[in-house]
C-alpha positions in Angstrom: 60.5 44.6 3.3 60.0 41.7 1.0 55.8 41.0 1.3 54.7 37.4 0.5 51.3 36.2 -0.7 50.0 32.7 -1.4 47.7 31.8 -4.4 46.5 28.4 -5.5 44.5 27.1 -2.2 41.0 25.2 -2.1 39.5 22.2 -1.9 40.3 18.8 -3.5 39.2 15.3 -3.4 41.8 13.1 -2.1 44.5 11.9 -5.2 43.9 15.5 -6.8 46.3 17.3 -6.9 47.2 21.4 -6.4 49.3 24.0 -7.0 50.1 26.8 -4.9 51.7 30.5 -5.8 54.0 32.9 -3.5 54.4 35.8 -5.1 57.2 38.0 -3.7 58.0 41.4 -3.9 60.1 44.6 -2.5 63.6 42.8 -2.2 65.4 40.9 -4.7 63.9 37.2 -5.2 66.9 35.4 -6.3 68.6 36.5 -3.1 66.2 34.2 -1.0 65.6 31.5 0.9 62.3 29.8 -0.4 60.0 28.0 1.8 56.7 26.0 2.2 55.3 25.2 6.7 51.8 24.1 7.0 49.4 23.9 10.2 46.4 22.6 11.6 44.7 23.9 15.1 46.5 23.7 17.6 49.7 21.7 16.1 53.1 23.4 14.7 53.9 24.7 11.8 55.4 21.8 10.3 58.0 22.3 7.5 57.4 21.4 3.8 59.7 22.1 1.1 62.7 24.4 1.0 64.7 25.9 -1.8 67.6 27.4 -1.7 69.0 31.0 -3.2 71.5 30.7 -6.5 71.8 27.1 -7.2 68.1 26.3 -6.1 68.5 23.1 -4.0 65.7 21.7 -2.6 65.2 20.3 0.9 62.0 18.3 1.9 60.4 17.0 5.1 60.8 12.9 3.9 57.2 12.2 4.2 55.8 14.6 1.5 58.9 14.1 -0.8 57.6 11.9 -2.9 54.3 14.2 -3.5 55.2 17.4 -3.1 57.6 19.4 -5.5 59.2 23.1 -4.6 60.3 24.9 -7.5 61.1 28.9 -8.5 61.0 31.6 -11.2 63.0 33.8 -10.2 61.8 35.7 -13.1 58.0 36.1 -11.9 59.3 35.8 -8.3 57.7 33.2 -7.1 58.2 29.7 -6.0 55.8 27.3 -6.6 54.6 24.2 -4.5 53.3 21.3 -6.6 50.9 18.5 -4.4 49.8 15.3 -5.9 48.2 12.5 -4.6 46.7 14.7 -1.8 45.7 13.3 1.3 43.1 14.1 3.9 46.1 14.5 6.1 47.4 17.1 3.8 44.6 19.4 4.8 46.1 22.7 6.8 47.1 26.5 5.7 49.6 26.7 3.9 52.5 29.2 4.7 55.0 30.8 2.0 58.8 32.4 3.9 61.8 33.6 3.3 64.9 33.6 4.7 67.2 36.9 4.8 70.1 35.6 6.2 72.7 32.6 5.7 71.4 29.0 6.2 73.4 25.7 5.7 71.7 22.2 5.8 68.7 20.4 6.2 68.4 21.0 9.8 68.4 24.6 9.3 66.3 25.2 6.5 63.4 22.9 8.3 63.2 25.4 10.6 60.5 27.5 10.7 62.5 30.2 12.9 64.9 30.1 10.1 62.8 32.4 8.5 61.8 36.3 9.0 58.9 37.0 6.1 55.8 35.1 6.1 52.8 35.1 4.3 49.7 35.5 5.9 48.9 31.7 4.0 46.4 29.4 1.6 44.3 27.4 3.5 44.1 23.0 1.6 41.1 21.1 1.8 41.0 17.8 1.2 38.5 15.9 0.8 37.5 12.0 1.7 
């Protein structure tokens, strides 16, 4: 069973940057597609970014692609989310997720139901 552990959240001023990390254990990491989602109270989980297994192709929410970057280091079993020029509206709990199955295209990778394993989340608060 895959286990995911996020880290790197915290309080940052608007315009600042954070890098989130998600460490995976329990399965060959390179075989997993990985993603980041975020959620605020009362709202559905929102897709942020995903990165495919193998070729490492990335997908982003259109509104975030200019400021956020997803990457992975298979030697460290870790996926990262670099967040720049943060805004108060980026305040949320950020979740790491792993996909154990086959997925094709943005519609698949961006849907939270595609993902089988979730971390517990890390809170990001952006102050104005």
